[in-house]
N, C-alpha and C positions, 0 to 999 in steps of 0.2 A: 217735866223739868218747865220751870217758870220761862216765859220766852223773853228773851235780854234784846233789846233794840241798842244799838252802837251808832253813837254820833259822834262827830269830830273833823276836823280841817282833813285837809288833802295829805297824806303820808304820815296820819296820826297812828296808824297801826290797826286799824280797824279789822280790815280784812286778813290782815296775819294773825289777828287774835283769833277771829272766826277759824281760820283753817288749824290754828294750835288747839281751841277747844275739841273739835273734832275728830281730832288726832290726826289730822290730814298732815301728807308733808308740805314743808311750806313754801310756796312758790309766788314771785310777784304776780299779781293779778289787779288789774285796775277796777275798780266798781263804777261802773257805768252807769248802772240804775239800782233800785232798791231789792235787794236780793233776800227774799223771803226763805226759812227752812221751819222746822217744827219747833226750834226752841232760839233762834238768833233772826234777826232781822239787821243785815248789814247796808249801811247808808254809804252813797258816794260823799264825799267831803266837800264836794262845791255845793250840796245842800246846808250845809253850815257857812260856806263862806260867802255865798250870793244871796244877798238880803230877803230878795223875792222868793228865794225857794224855803228860806228858812221857816215860814209859817208852816210848809207841808211837814215837816219833821213834826212838828205837835198833832197834827192830825194823822199821821202815822203812828204816832206814840200809843193811839188806842187799840191798836194791834198788838203791843207787848204788855208784859207785866212789868217789867222793869225796865228804865232807859239808863244806858251807861253813856256817860261824857268820857269819852277816852283823848286825854292829853299826853303826846310823846314828853318823855323826861328830857328832852334835847329841842323842845321848841322853842324860837326865839321871841314869841310872843303868844298871848290868849285871845281867841277871836269871840269867846263867850262874853256877855255881858255879866255885870253881877246879878245875884239871885234869878238867874235864867230857869232854875228848876222850877218856879212857879208856873212856867208857862206850859205845863204839862200836867195832868193829875194822876200820874203815876209815881212810883218812888224812883229816885232818880239816885246813881250811886257814880261816883267817880273812878276811872279808872284811869293810872298813870304807867304808860306802855315804855317799852324800851328802857329799864332800869338798869340794864346791863351795859348800856352805850356807854363808852370811854366818855362822851361829852353829856353825860346825863347829868340834868340837875333837879333832882327829885323833890327838894324840899319847894324849888320855885313851882312847879307842876301842882304840888300839893296845894300851896297857897292859892293858886289860881283856882284849882276845883273847889276849895271851901268857899272862896269867893262867889262861885257860881251857887253856892248853896248846897254843895254835896257833904253829908256828914258822914256818909259809909266810903272809903276810898281803897279800891286795891291796888298792889302794885305787881306789876307781871313783866316778865320777859317771854314773849312767845317762841323765842328761841332756845333758851335753856329751860323752860318749863316753869320758872318761877313763879309762883303765886296763883299760876293756873290750877290747882287743886282746890283754892280759897273760892273761887269765882262759881267752879263748878259745885263745890259745896253749898254755896249762898244758893245757887239756882235751884237745887234738889228739892222736892216735894214727899211730902210722906207717901209711900208705894214705888217710889223710884228705884230702880237696881243699883246698890253701892257702887259698881263701877259703870254706870252709864256715863256717857258723855254727850253732850250736845249734839244733835244732829239736824 
């Protein structure tokens, strides 16, 4: 599978999405450092929120095939500037997480991701599983087992 790097602010749903994509039981786990696995790089939200750490994300993106900008559907604001996708030389996709939340505003999160420069956007709920198969299929490469999950 292609390696996906997830970036987004604190509580955007990056680690929860990582757990769901791996088929793990979802539990709260604060990401304190950049976590590498075979197919997912999970980053702390502070790297997105703290200006001095933001450049590190562009450097770490070289370890990935695809960068995923994660914005929760109930975010009150967007921390990403317009056209941020040009900061890396990798494909960048948008991921709207938490689409099942009562306060979800999927349209607003979609507008923010398009403003960031994302043209491919996925809509997911890590808790219900909605949209997870779309991301898994997108990450799949020729020769991958049909039922393989990112590990």
